[in-house]
Each structure stands twice: as C-alpha cells, then as structure tokens.
C-alpha positions, 0 to 999 in steps of 0.5 A: 540511511541504508536500505535493502530490498529482498526482491526487486519487483514493482514495489521495490522499484517504486519505493527506491525511486521515491526514496532517492527522489526525496533525498532520504538515501543515495542510490548507492545506499540502496541494496538489492537482492533478487534471484533474477540476475536480469532484474538486478541488472535492470535496477542497477543500470537504470537507477544506480542501485547497489546489487548484492549477489547474496542475501547476507550481503544485502542484510549486512549493509542495510539498516532497513530490510524490506521484504518485497516478495510475493505473499505466496513466497514470503513463508519460505523466504522468512524461514531462511532469515534466522541464519542472518544477524538483524541486530539494530536492523528493522524488517519491513513486511510489504507483502499483502496479508503477511503478519509481522508474526511470520518474521518475529517467529523466524527472527526472535527479538527482531524489530518488525514493521508492516506496510502495504503501499497502494498503487497511487503511491507510485506518483506520490499520492498513495495511502500507506498504513504502517504498523510496528512491533514493540522492538522498533525504536522511536528513531526507527519509526520516524525513519520509516514514516519518512520513507513511506511519507515520500509516497503520499499519506502515511498513517501509523496504526495497530497491525489489527487495522492493516488488513482493513486498510489494505482493502480500503485503499485498493483503487479498483472499486474507485476506478470501477465507479469512475468507469460507471460515470463514463458509461453513463455518459455514453448511454446518454449520448455523449461521445467517449472523449467528452464523457471521460473529460466530464467524468474526470472534471466532476471527480476532481472538483468533488475531491477539491471541495471534499478536501476543504471539508474532510470530516463533513462528507454528510454535510456536502451531500446535504448541500447538494440535495435541494428538496425535490431536486435532481440530486435527491432523485439520484440519491433515492435511486442509489438507495433503491439499488442498495448502492452504499450496502454494495460498496460496504460489501465490496470492501468487507470482502477485500478485508475478509480475503486478506484477513483469511490469508493472515489468519492462515499464517498465524494458525500455521505458526501456532502449530510449529 
C-alpha cells in the first residue's frame, strides 16, 4: 500500500507510526507534503518517510491521500485539488467537522472517506468511525479499515453519524470524571499518589468487568446496588444533581459544535 499525507502534523505522525508498525506499508511507501520544511525533515529523519516537495508528487505516488490539515485550512486546500488526477485513488478527510462533500465538490467523481482518530489512537486503543462515499470500492474500504484498525476499534458508519462519534469519543469528559474521583479522595483525606492509584485501579477494574458484559451496563449497575446500601445512596445523590443529564448535555454540545461547522461548509457549497 502506498499512502500519502497532506500535512505532517500530530495525526499524520500517529497514523504513519501505526501503519509502519503493523506492516501495512513500508516507511519508504509513505509520502509526505507539508509547507514546513523543518517538519518534513523531522519526519524523514526520525521515521524514514518519503518527503515530497510538491503536492502533485505526493498525490501521484499515493493510493490513499490523507488530508491531515487543520479544519480551518481544509477549505482552501480542497480548492487546489482539482488540478490533480485522483483516478484510482481515495481521498481521506481526517479534519474534525469537514464533510466529504467538500472534497467531492472540488474533485468530481473522487472516492472519498472520512474519519477522525481520537487521542488514544496513538497507543492503539482509539475508537475510529469511518464513512465512505459510493465511489470507494470494496477493496479500498477493506484497506482503510485495516489502516484505522491498527489504531484501535474501527467502525464503519454512515457520514451522518460521524459528528456524533467525534463528540462521543473525545477523552476530555472522561479525564474530567477521573480527576473528580482523585479530588474526592483528596477531600476525604487520601494523599494524592494513593488517590491516583486508587482511582486508576477502580476505573481499570470496572472496565475489565464491563468488557465481559459489554451490552449490559444496566445489569452491572443493578448488581452493585444493594437495597439501602452505599451504592444506592451514591446513585441517588448523582440523580439529585442531574449527573446523567449533565453528561448527555456535554456530549450533545460537542456534537452540535461539530455539526454546526459541517453544516456551514455544506451551506457554502450549496451556494457555489
């Protein structure tokens, strides 16, 4: 497989490492273009990837072209793509909130996919949802699922679900909950080091149990809730403070922010 990256930032670095580590492609078969010569030099020297001085060289060499550019730069970059031949290639949108239509509009007839690896992808424990347009062949789909599968759990979904998954797989709310456990331990007189180990062990243990009962989180809650017991009182307190409603609002807000960005681009394209 020959893979190209438009942009060589953190996402490109994570993807290229996972691709080469899994044997999907050799370092020399990963092609990079970036406006930063220093960044290209770093990626070449550290990982042995192939540097391209012009976008056309990277696009010509690659079977899959990953658009790893900032969301606010994606529109301008997409407008330059109609100068290149994408026959037999797949464009992969990696930027948050960027719909496939942006690339379909600028490269008519192109095979386009869209995905956004979340931060844990860097250690192979990410969750990545991937959407494909109708031009992506079955073999191309299989290749992309293999690429993203090297980063963790890979799910093929319709594009209408991508904005929701972008919000739901963000780690910030999860880390905030973990921090809340640690701070609760501090409040109750536990030293910070012990609090952190206790919180991590509790979360890790709960995840292991959940892993074996993946579709039964409600059952796990029921098992821990002895009538009149501590857990029941804790859950009651969470309900009094609208815990689940707050969690849902948090993820809905992330979804709405991402969707608004996507909708803005779609509206712009409809006026062109």
